[in-house]
KEPA-855400 format. One line per field, with one value per residue (C-alpha): residue in one letter; x, y, z. Coordinates in pm, whole numbers. Layout:
<sites>
residu c(a;...) $
c1 c(X;...) $
c2 c(Y;...) $
c3 c(Z;...) $
</sites>
This chain:
<sites>
residu c(x;x;x;x;x;x;x;x;x;x;x;x;x;x;x;x;x;x;x;x;x;x;x;x;x;x;x;x;x;x;x;x;x;x;x;x;x;x;x;x;x;x;x;x;x;x;x;x;x;x;x;x;x;x;x;x;x;x;x;x;x;x;x;x;x;x;x;x;x;x;x;x;x;x;x;x;x;x;x;x;x;x;x;x;x;x;x;x;x;x;x;x;x;x;x;x;x;x;x;x;x;x;x;x;x;x;x;x;x;x;x;x;x;x;x;x;x;x;x) $
c1 c(0;123;141;98;352;633;579;756;825;575;745;611;737;683;494;377;198;446;487;341;599;503;648;479;152;161;238;-46;-293;-234;-161;125;190;332;569;283;128;466;498;150;245;563;366;125;419;575;245;213;562;497;188;355;696;1016;958;1203;1267;995;1040;682;351;-12;-241;-183;-83;126;500;604;966;915;554;236;145;-226;-196;-47;-355;-500;-861;-934;-1083;-1100;-770;-612;-280;-293;74;412;759;1071;1383;1707;1633;1291;936;705;340;45;-279;-631;-969;-1174;-1467;-1234;-1088;-1438;-1524;-1179;-1099;-717;-670;-680;-411;-192;182;387;763;904;1282) $
c2 c(0;344;624;997;1188;1351;1720;1939;2308;2477;2634;2841;2760;2973;2788;2888;2752;2564;2701;2497;2289;2320;1985;1795;1973;1876;1513;1494;1680;1501;1129;1183;1559;1701;1999;2250;2109;2118;2480;2559;2396;2607;2926;2841;2780;3113;3294;3127;3242;3594;3629;3485;3646;3470;3134;2934;2576;2362;2043;1977;2074;2009;1932;2074;1908;1589;1622;1379;1265;941;834;1017;916;959;666;437;325;16;60;343;559;935;1017;1353;1466;1499;1596;1567;1561;1617;1453;1475;1290;1155;1275;1092;1162;1074;1028;1013;940;1258;1103;1000;1351;1501;1301;1322;954;948;577;478;708;569;643;661;718;838;836) $
c3 c(0;-83;169;112;-94;101;168;-88;-132;-365;-666;-950;-1297;-1607;-1881;-2224;-2527;-2739;-3093;-3374;-3562;-3930;-4036;-3752;-3823;-4193;-4109;-3857;-4083;-4415;-4457;-4704;-4724;-5045;-5072;-5082;-4764;-4586;-4699;-4563;-4232;-4223;-4291;-4010;-3775;-3876;-3814;-3473;-3372;-3508;-3290;-2980;-3013;-2919;-2755;-2548;-2651;-2498;-2302;-2189;-2347;-2256;-2547;-2892;-3216;-3206;-3258;-3531;-3544;-3735;-3687;-3597;-3239;-3317;-3561;-3294;-3095;-3263;-3150;-3394;-3119;-3132;-2961;-2884;-2737;-2359;-2314;-2481;-2329;-2536;-2405;-2607;-2935;-2836;-2778;-2538;-2609;-2389;-2580;-2441;-2595;-2622;-2434;-2148;-2132;-2118;-1805;-1643;-1690;-1693;-1615;-1985;-2123;-2403;-2397;-2717;-2756;-3087;-3132) $
</sites>
């Protein structure tokens, strides 16, 4: 049986919306993006950064579009459910993405989250 968590000092950490990565957006939006679709994704990413200003490099993001290094994490679950990105964590050369079904997210059911690592 687990006991309570050890008491810890409360700290405030600055967080922000992560900028849209045009290449990842194109690969998650279109099954096999062509050059024009990659260009559109890049333009959208540029517009996002222009509106938000200078962004630090992110390591953790809640929600948003999936980050695609090799494979789209939204294509990974085999049940074909309506999945969305819950969170993503970038670590060196990998991205770990937690996916959740939209209906589970709506009711706060976090016990059926799907984890996906892309390296």
